[in-house]
N, C-alpha and C positions, 0 to 999 in steps of 0.2 A: 555550025560552029560560026557563024556569022548571027545568027540568033542570041546564041551562047554568049559572046563578046559583047552584044547591043544592050544583054540583059545585064552581064558585069559593070557593064560602063555607066548604065543608070544608077546602079548600087553602090557604083564605088564612090561619091560622098557620105553614103551611110554607113558602109563599111569601115571608114576611116576615119568615123566620126570629126568630117568636116568642121562643122561650127566651133567643134573643143580646140582645135588646132590653132585658133587664135592664143591660147594663152603660149604658145612656143615663143614666138616671136617676141613677146613682151619679156618672158626670162630671159631671153638672151639679151634682149635691149637693155634690163637693169644689168646684167653682168658687162654688156660692152659700155655702158655711159660711167660705171662704175670705173672700167678702166681707163676711159678718156679721161675722167674727173683725177685720176690718181697719174698719168704720163704724158697727159697733153695730145696724145695721138692717137690714131687708131687704124690699124692695118686693112684695109675695106676688102682685099682677097681673103684673108683668113677670116674675116667677120661671115662673108658669102657660104665659105666652106661649112664654119659653126652653125650658120643658118639651116644649112642642107642638111646635115648630119642631126640637129635636134627634130627636125622635122621629121627626118626620114623614122628617127626612134619616136618619136611621138605614134608617125601611122603605125608603126611596127608592135607598138604595146596594146594600142585600140583596135588592130587587125587578129592579132594574137586572142585578146579577149571575145571579140566576136567568134572567131572560129572553136575556141575550146568551150564557150560557155553554150554554141550550139552544141557540138559533139558529145558535151555532157549532159544533154536536155534541158538545163538549167533556164535557156531562153523562151521552153513552150510552157514555162509556169510561173514566171515573173509577172507582174504586174507593168506593164511598160509606161512611164512615164518621160514627156521630153528631156530630161536630165537622168534617167535610171532604167535597167532593164533590160540594157542594149537596144540596137536599131530594128530589130526586127527584119534585117534583110535576109539572113539566112533560112530563120525560118519558112520565110515567104518565098525564099529561091534558093532549096538543097544543093540544088544543081551547081552552085556557086561555093561547095564550101571549099575544095580542092583549090581554085582559085584565089579565095581568101586567104587562105595557107601559107601559097606561093607569092602572096603579096607581103604579106607578112616575114616570109624570109627575107624577099627581094627587098623591103626597105630596111629591113636588120642588116643586108649586107651593106646597103647603102653608107649605114652610121658605121659599120666596121670600118669600111674604105676611108670615110671620111675623118674618123678617130685616128687612123693611123697616119693620113697625111699629117694631122694635126700635131701627133706626138713628133713626128718627122720635124716640124717648125718650129715648134716649143717648145718640148723638151719632155724629158720623162716623167714630170710632176703629175702629168695628165693619165699616167697609165692607170692609176687606182681609180682615177673617177669612172675611166672608162671601162676597164673591166666590170666595176662594179654597176654600173650604168647597163651593162648588156644582159648583166646576170637578172636585175630587174627587170629588165623588158622581156625574158622569156618566163620567169618564174611567178612574174606578181600574178596572173589570175591561177595557176594550178598549186602553187604551194604557197604562197606569201600570204593570200586570204584566208590562209587557213592557221595563221599565227596572230591572234588577233592585234596585239599591242607594235608588231611589225609592220601589218598592213597599215595601221592608222600612220606611221610616220612615214611608211614606204613611198606615197606620192608625193608628198611635199621633201622627203630626201632626191628625188629624181627629178623635181623642175626646180627646185632651191637650192640645194646644196652641188647637186652635179651641173643642173643646168647654167645656173648665175655664178656659182663659182668657177666650173670648168670653163666656160665663155672667157670669164677675166682672166685664166689664165694661157687659154690658148691666144689670148692677145698680146699677153705681158710676158708671159714665162714666169710667171711668179705668184704667188698666192698673196692674199695680204689681209690684214682685219678690215677694209671696204669691202671686199669681197665678201667676206662672211656675213658681216652684219647686214648687208645688203640685201642678202638669201634669207635672213630671219623671217620679215614680213611674207616673203613666198611661201616659204616651207611653212610657217602656222596657217596662212589660209588656204594652202592646197590639200593640207591635211583637214582642214575641216570641211571645205568642199567636198571630199569624196568620204568621209565622214556622214555628211548629212544628205548625199545620194544614196546611200546605203541604208536609209531609213526604209523606204517602201520595198526593199527586196529582204527584211530580214526571214521571212518564215520560206521563202522558196530558197535563200541562199543556206539555210539552216539544214533545209533538208537535202541538199545537193552536199551537204559537208563540209562548209564553210563555216569559219567561226572568227568572223571579224568582230569588230568590240563591239558594237550594236546587237547582236546575236549576245555576247556576253554579258553586257551588261544593261540591258534591254533601251528602249528609245528614250525614256524621261532623261536618263541621266547621261544617255548619249547628248541631248541637246544642251546639258550642263554643260560637257564636257566642250562641244561644239562651241559655246559664248566664250570658256575660257581660252580656247586656242583663237579665236579672233581678237580678243583682249591683248592676247600676247603680241599677236602682229603688231598692233599700235604699241605695245610696250616697249617693243625692240627698237622700234625706230625711235621712241624718245629719250631710250638708253642709248643707242648708237649716236645721236647728237651730243646728248648731254657729256658722254666720255669723248666728245670731239673726234668722231671717225667718219659719221656722217653729216654732211653738211645743211646751215640752219635751215635752208629753205627745203630739206624734205620733211619737214613736219607738218608742210599741206597736205601730207598724206591724210591728217587727220580731219580734213573736208568730207572723205567717206565715212566719218564716224556716224551720221544721223543715219545712213542706209543699213549699216550694222546694225544698230539702235532699233531700227523698223523690222528688219529681220528677226533679231532674238523675242521683240514682243509680239511677232505673227507666229512664232514658234510655241512661245510659253502660252498662248492663248488661243491655239489650234488644237486638232486631235492628231498627235504628232504619229500615232499609229496608223492613220488613216492614208494614203500617199494621196488622193485628191487633195485632202488638206494643207499638203505639205508643197504641193507646188509652186504657188506663187513665191513662199519665201526660197526655196530654190533657185527659182529666174532670178530670182534678186541677188542671190548670192554670188551666182555665176556671175551678175555685173560687179559685185563686191571684189571678187577673188581676179576679175579683169582690173579693174579701174585703180584699186589700190597700188599694185606695182606698176603699173601706167603712171599714174603720179609721182611715186618715187622717180623713175628714170626722168620724166619731165623736168623736175626740179634738180637732179644731177646734174642735166643740161645747162640748167640756166645758171646754177650753181658754178660750174665750170667758165662762163663766159665771164 
């Protein structure tokens, strides 16, 4: 028992994909600073509960993904990269499968408890977001990955619309144009992130019965779509400022445009069907996806003073 527990704890960061959890506080932060910008105040108790629930949700979807991909045998056939193909924790330690499933359901339960508390504190408007978010957590790996266009928008919906807008509502008890527009760059960038990360797994995913968009349209067209999604992320901020919804200072997100151009050029000049050639662009894209919403949040704070 002690040895199994030690193995589980040693592999816990891999099972929950700890490095990728950084996206959650950034997304919650965007919603929180948007709420502060509009209301002039922030409830720290609610913010702590929001952060706990959001992190638990992210851990749950990651761990369900690890478990389901191991159970289906997919993890045994993927060409693993630092950004795709799973962590490899369960193929290397098959005895941890039941513990991984328990962790997935346990973090799912924490998400539900945090959601119920926030529902009581903020009001019924949070219920549709919460129910849809829970469905997304459980259904993403097994079902949504078989529906190409839904699979494309599901990640951005979870981190952008549900997490950013949900955080705003949980703090203010209302929806606003500010929250929805602030969620758009997150929506587009996270969709682009997962789209790019699916490219190395096209063959293995197809054999496993998945049908995400790179399987349907191919790698080259997926790269073109990736560029369009990133462009829409920046255009949504420009349009939000132009409409008077976002503060002028948020245009500083354009500081990350050179990085986006660098990723695009790297993808267009590389062998997009070769996983090894994708790794540098995938790494830069993670930075882009984290840095751009972080810049948005920082300049929301600046504009609130």
